[in-house]
N, C-alpha and C positions, 0 to 999 in steps of 0.2 A: 209786223205785227199789229193789232190792234190800237186806236191812239185813246186813250181815257175821253168819253165824251164833256161834254161841257155841262154842269153842272148850273143848275137855274141862280141868279143873283138873291134870289129870297135866304140858301146855303150861303153866300158869298163872306155872311158875318159869323162862321160856323168854323171859319176854316182854321185849324191850326199852323201858328203862324211861325211858330219857332219848330216846328218841324220840315220835310221835304215837300213839295208842292204835293195841293189833291190828298191831303186828309183835311176829314169836316169830322167832328163832333158836335151834336145834338142834343142838349141837355132836358131829360124831363118828355123825350118824344113822346112814349106813355104816360096815360095818366095811373095812379095806381090802384085805380080799381080795372083799368086793362091789364095792368101787370099779374094780377089777382088773377084775375080770366085767363089769361094765357099761360098761368100755372099751374093751375086746375086743369088745362084741356090737357098739358105735358104729360100730366102723373093718371089723369083718366084712360089715356093711351094703352090699350093689351101689351099684356108684356111681351108679347112675341117681337114688339113693333121695336124694345131696346136690345142694342149691342153695347155688351160690356168691351173695352178698351183696355190698357194700362193706364192708368189715371184717368180716366172717365167713362161716360156712355153715352150713347147716341142713341137719335133718331132720323132716319131719311125719311123725307114726305117731298114727295112730285117725281118720285123716280129714281130710280141706282143711277149714278152716274158713273161710264163708262170712259175709257182714254178716246175713242170717236163719236162720245154723246150720250146723250141718255135718250130712255125711251121713258115716254115721259106720260105721267099717271096726273089726275085733278087730286088738286089741294084741298083738304078738308076745309069748310066753310070758316073753320075759327082762326084760321094761318093765311085765307085769300083776302082779309081787310087790310093786313099788312105786306103782306106781297104787293097789294093795289097803293095800298098809301106811297112805299118807297119807288115802287115804279112811275109814279106822279110826277115823281122829284126830278126825272128823265135820268134816271142814277144808271141804267144801263142802254144808252144811247138809243131811245126811241122801242127798246125791247121792253116785254115784262117779265120781271122776276118768275121762279118758277119752277123754284126747290132750297127748301128749308132745310139745314141740317142743327138739330137742334142737339145741342153739348149737356150735360152735366156735369159743373164740378166741384166736388166738397171740398172743405177745408186741406190744405196740404196736397190738390192733386193738381196736376196742369198736363202741357204738354210742351214735346221738345223744339226745338227752333226748327222751323219748316218751313215751307213756302207752298203754296196751292195750288200751284203749276197752270198752266195757261189756259185749260179747260174753260174756267170761271172768271177769266181773263175777259175787260180790263178792269173789274169790280166789283167787291166781294160789299157788303153791309152786314152790321150786327147787334141787334136789338140785348140787352142784359137785363136779366129781370134777376131779381130775389136779393144779388151784391154785388158789389164792385169785384173789379180786378185791376190786375196792372200787365198791358200787353205789353211784352220787349220783341226790343228789335235789335237784329244783329246781320253785319253783313256776312256774306256767302266767306267760308274757307277759302282763300287763296290759292289754289294749286299751285303757280308759280314761287310759291314762296313756302314751299317744302321745309328747308333751314330752320325755319322761323317758326318758334311756337303759337296756336291762333286757339286760345280757350275761347270759352262761350264770353269772358270775362273782355278781353283783348279784342275781341269783336261789338260788343254790347252797343249802339248807338241810343237810342232813346227808350222812353216807353209812356205810354199812355194809361192816364188813369177810366177806367171803363167804370162809371157810376150806372145804380139799377137806374134803369127805365129810361137810357141813354141808347143812342142811334150810331156808330161808327161807320162813316165810309170814307174806304182807300181804295185807292186809283193810283195812275201811275206808277211812278218812281216807287214811292211805298209797297206796292202791289211786285213792282217786275223786280226790283235789286233785293229788298231786304228779304230775311228771313224774321219769323215772328215764331213767340212764344208764349208761354205763361209757368211762371215755378211754381213749384206743387211747395208753398208758404202757409204758413195758417194764418201769418200777421205780414201788412205790406208795412215798410217805411216810407214815406215818399220824399222824395229827391227836389234837386236841380232839376234831373236830368226828365222830369215830366214833363214833356211837352205841353201840355193842355192843363198844367196845375191849375192854375187861374180860373179858365171856362168849368173844369171839376169843381170847381168848389175846395181845392185843396191848398195845406201851407205844408213847404217844407218841414222835417220834420216830423211829420205828422204822422201816427201809427193807425192803421187802419184793419181790426179782424174781419178777416174773410166767413163769410157762413155758404152756404149752398149757390153755386150760381147756376145758373142756366142762360145759355147762349141760343139764340136765334141768328144763324148767319141765313144771310137772304141773299141767293142771285140769280142769275140768268146762266141758265146752260143749255148748249146748242142742240135738239133734238136731231135723234136718230132715227130711220125704221129698221122694224124687227127683221126683217129681211138685209138689209145692209149690213146690220150690225151680224147677224149669223152668217155672209158671206163674206165678212172682212173688210167691206168698201166703207170708204168716206163717204 
C-alpha cells in the first residue's frame, strides 16, 4: 500500500497534535472573497450536474471515479486554481489533484461513518465553504468481537472542527484505519474530544449553529483509458 507523502515543512505547524499522525488543519486557507466566488460557481452549475443523495447532494468534477480508476475530464477553470494550490503543497506525492467532489450539507444533514477506500489513497483534502461542521472519526466494527455491542458511541474516537475557508489534509493512519462521518444535527456543542479545538478557535462548551455547508473534496484519482475500463483491465 502506498505510503503518505512527506508534507512540506511549512505545513508542519498545522499538524493536529492531539490526533493520530498526518492530520493537518489550515485555518483561513482561502479568503472571504474566494469563498464567495467559489460558492457562486457551485450554484451556477447546471441542475443536471447535481446528484441528490440521502442527507446531501453533490457534484462530480474531473470525471466519474470507478473502482479501476477514472476517465479523466478537464476541470473547470474556477476549480483549477485551488487544485493547483493544494498540489503545490505536494500533498499527493508529486502527483496533481485531478478530481473534486462538491458536497452540499444543509443543517441537520450529514453522512454515516464510512471510509473513502483505496482509490483515493493516500491523501484526501477538503476546503469548507459557507459554514462549519464537525467531522467525527470512529474505529471500524471489530468482527472478532461479535458478542460485544459496538455502537457508534462506543467506537467514537475524536472530532475535527472544520471552520469555513479552512483546509483539512488527511493521510496515513487517519485515512486508512478510521471511519469518518458527519452527524445530522443543527447545532454542535464543542467538547474536549475536538482534537483541533485551539487551532480552530473553539472553546469547550461552545455551541455553534450550522448553516448550509459546501465542501470541496480535492484528491488525485488514478486515470484509466476507456478501452481498459470497457475490457475490465487494470
